[in-house]
N, C-alpha and C positions, 0 to 999 in steps of 0.2 A: 566661574569651577564646573567643572563639567561633571555628568552623572557619574556614579561607580562605577569601576570599569565592567564589571559582571552586567552590571542595566544596559551599559553602553553596547555589549556584546548582545545581547539578546533584541536589541532595538536595531542594530546592523544587519544583522541575521535575518530580522522579520522584514528589513528595509528593502533587503535584495530581491525577497520572495516577493513581495508586493510590487517591484520594478518587471520583475518576470510576470506577474498577474493582469499586470494596466499590458504589457505590451502583447502578450496573448491575445487580452480581449480586444484590443483596439483593431489585432489583426484579423478576427474572425468578423468584428462589426463592419471592417471593409470591403468584407468579404458576401456580407450578407445581401439578400435580392434588395432591400431598402436602404442599402447604405449611400446609393448616388442620390436619393432624393430627400435622406434624410439631413438636415442642415447640423444634428445633433452625432450624427453618425461621425459625419466629416468633421466635427472641429475636435483640436488637437486636446491632449487630455490635462487635465486640472492643472497650474502652477505649485511647483511643491509648498506648502505651506496654505493654501486654500482651502476655505470648506468645500466637503464634499459637495458636488451639484444633485439637485433630484435627480433619480435614474443613475446616479452614481453606480457603477460596480460594487455588491455586496462581498465583503469575504467575512466567514463567520471561523471563530475560533472553538476548537473542539475540548472543552475545560471539564475536568473530571474534579476539581479544587484541591490537585496534586500541586506540586511544586513544580513541574515539569511546565505543566499546563497552565498554571495561573501565573509562572510567569510570561508564556504566551501569549494569552490575554491582556496583560499588562502592556508588552509591546506593540500587541496589534490596537491597542485602543492609543498608544499616543501616537503610532508611525500613520496610520490608514488616513485619519485628518490631512495630513501632512503630504499625503498622496493623492489627495483628493477621493479617496475611497472611502466608501461607507463599511462600520466593522459590528459587527455583532457574534453571538455566542450562545454556543448548544451543548448543553448537559446531560447525559444520559444515565437513565436510574437502572439499573440493572435489577433492581429488587433482589439482590442475594443476601442482603444486610440487613438486620432489624433497624430500622429507621433510616432507610436509605432515602427514600421521601424526603423527608422532612430535608436529609443532605444534602440532595439536589435543588431543592427550593432553596435553600441558603448558599448554593454555589451559584444559581443564578441569580439571586440579589447581591451576590459581590462582583459579578461582571458588570451588572446595572451601575453598579457604583463606579466600576472604572470607563463609563459611560458607554461601552456597549447596547448597542439597540439596533435589530429587536434581539432577543434572548428569549429561550427557549427550555425549558425541561422538558424532555422527555422520557416517558415509563417506556420497556422493554419487559417482553419474555423472553427468558432466556432458556433454548431448550437442551437437549443431551447430545445432539450430533456432533463426533468428533470429537468428545473430552469437552471439559466442560470452559478450559481457557478457548479453545477453537468456537465453542457455542456461542460463550460471551462476546466475543470477537466479531462475529458474524453479526447478531444483533448487534452490537453498537453500530458496526459500519452501516446497516442495514438504517439506522435510526438519523444517522449524520445524512445518510442520500435523501431520507427521505425530509429530514429538514431543509438542507439544500436547495431541494426543489420547489417545497412550499414557499420557502424566500427567497428563492431564484437567485441564490451565491452563484457569484462567479467562483470560488473555489473555497475551500476547508483547510486551515492550517492544522496541525497534528504537532503534538510536544514531545515527539520520539527524539531521544539524544542518542549520543556520539556513546553511549554504555549501553543502550538499548540495539544502537545497530549489533553492538559485538555481540551482547546475550543471544540476538538472533542467529548471528555466525555460527557461535558454538552450538548452540543449538542445531543446526545445522548438520554443522559435522560429526555430531553424537550420531544424527541420524543414518548417516553415509550419504548425504543427500548429492545432487549435480551440481554443479554450476549456478546454475540458476538460482535454487536454495540458498546457495552463500554468497549471494551479491545482494542478500538482507534486504531491508525497505529500502526503496525508490526514494529520493526526492520527489520525484512528481509520481505521481500513480491515479488508479480510479478513471472512469468512465470522463472524457475531455480532459484528460489532466488535474482533473477536480480536488484530489489530495494534495498536499503542498507541506515538508517537513523542514523547517527553516534552521533545526536543532541537530540536524546529524553530525554537523562539526565540533557542537559546543558539548561538554563532559557534563556531570548530573550535577555535580559541585557548584559549575559556575551557572547555572539556573537557579539553583538554590541559596546563591550567595547573593543572586539578582532579588528575589524576593525578601529575604534577609533585609536587605539595602533599601527596599522599597515599605519595609513593614507591612507586606502582605500575607494575610493570614494562609494558612494552606493545612490541608487534611490528608495524612498520610494514611493509605488503602491499608488495613491490617490484612486482605491477601497478598499485598508485596512481601510480607516478612512469613507468610505461610508455606513450609516445606513440602505441605501435600502437593503444591503446584511447581511443575518443572522448572520455568523460570524464575520462581523465587530461589529453586535450590541454588541456580547457574549464578543467579545474582549474588546469594550471601555466601556461598560454599565452592562452588567449582572455579568462578571467578579472582577471588581470595587467595585460593590457593596455586594457582597458576601464576600469581602474580609475585606471591611470598615465593616460586619456585625457578622462577624465569626472569623475575626484576618487573619493575616498573615498564610501563609501556604494551602490554598485552592489549589491553582496551583499544589502544590506537593503532596496533596492528592489525587485528582484528578487524577493524571500521575499514581500514588498508585494503584489507584481503576482500571485503566486500565491494568496493569502491572497482578494484580490479576482477573479480568475477563476476559484475556487472558489464563490465566491457567485453569480455570475452563471450559472454551469454548472447548479450546483445547480437554481437556479431557473428556467433552461429547460428541464433535465432534467424536472422538476413539472412545469413545462406541456405538455410534450412527452405526458406519460403520461396525463393528462388529455386531453386531442384524441387521441390513438390511442384511447380507449374509445368517442371517436363518430365514425373513421372504418375502424374495423378490425375484418375480421370472419374468423373462421379458417376451414378445410376440414378435416374428417379426414384425418390423416396414409396416405400408401399404406404398405404392408409394409415395415417396418425403418426408414423414412424422418421428416423433421420433417413439421410440419403446414403446409398452403398455408395462404398469407394473402391477404386480400383488403383492397385500398383503396380507400376514396374519390376518387377524383380532385376533385369539384369540393370537397368540405370538405378535403381536402390545398391545393389552389389557393387558399384564404382565408386560409393560416396563413400568419405570417411564415417567413420565408426558413430561421432559427436554427432555430423548431421544427419545421418541416416536415421540414428533414432529419434531424433526431432521430429523427422518427418514424419514417423510412424506414428509418436504419439499425436502429432495434428491428425493424422488420420485417424485413430480411433475416436479423437475427441469429436471430429468434424461426423463421425456414423455414428456417433450416441453415448460413447462414453462419458461418465462424468467424470473430469479432469481433477475431481478431490479425490476422486478414488482411483486414479489411477497412477500405480507405483511402477519404478525401475524395474521390478522383479517382472512385471507385467511384459514392460518395454523389450526387457530381454529373450523372455521368451519369442515373444513376437521376430524380435529380430534371428532368431535361427533358424524360421522357417526360410529365410534368405541366406543366412553364411551356414548352415549347417542342416541342410534338407534332406532328409531320409525319408520320405513320406510320412511326415509326422502327421497327427490326426489335428483336426482343428482346434484351437484357442480359444478359451471365453473369458472374454473380460466386464471387467464391470459393468452395469447398464443392460445387461444380455446381448452385449455385442461381441460377434461371433469372427474370427480371423482367419480364413480359410487359404493354403493356395494350390490355385488350380493353373497348372502350368505353369506359363512365365509368367503369371500375374499372382498378387495377393489380393481376397477378395473381402471385405470388412464389412458388413452388416448386423443391425441388430436383429436378435433371434425373433 
């Protein structure tokens, strides 16, 4: 008799991601300078079902102790040895609740009990920039990056589900964001594809059922039901109302929108990168500053709006504007220097970046 269907589903999802990790690792190893002279670099991946070799790639599970991440940790502990990979875990103590340090230690012990090693509990200090949710997220990813680098991990798995993806898209719609924001969370993200999200096609009910079937203890974060957090209100108020009004399938439709939007955004970004080479030149940076960027206004005017504004955003960031503070309204104002030129004054962007039109070119530089 096979495993419970929910357990089989989470294991299959992780198995597919581990296969991709192995393929990527093999490709990068074969391209390394030492690959030609290293017998281990030339050797094939370990046969499925064999024990991981010393020096086999390490994959970490990011685990908060909640149902999604405990299901992820259990599936990784089961699948990684069968794929010839080492499996570890990391939990982040945000220090936002009383007793969070003891809870992080308990989660670490649970991961060790599953057979994960190495396991680390990392305490972080959460700042205030961008609001509490964004600040906690920034601190968490910084901690995960640090753990991956300390342990030499090839990948870090995250437990985001299809429901999380739907919430992300809905939040983007509410903000009036562009296609990239509506594309939600990527299957693969981070430097060198470090972060992988195996559960984006699984619903939250399935992963929770997998925990129940395996008698895995889980911790329900009270922040997830705290209405002071925007995502909590989306999860417990907005989405249920939408499903009541529109019928079942809203979560699946929003997740599908994310994938369609990502495909479009990727294509437009690639077009913008090609166009940028034709219209943009850079000038040497002043002492301690970013480079100045010059853009040909005639070439820009001939581009579709979606592509042109992507080029403008990329140029502003290249000149020193922080990406997280650069919003659509900023780019629209810069765009009017091209499409509605009437002799306007220079435009100031975040990061002390100034955009000025000088004849047939836009000049973007830090002030």
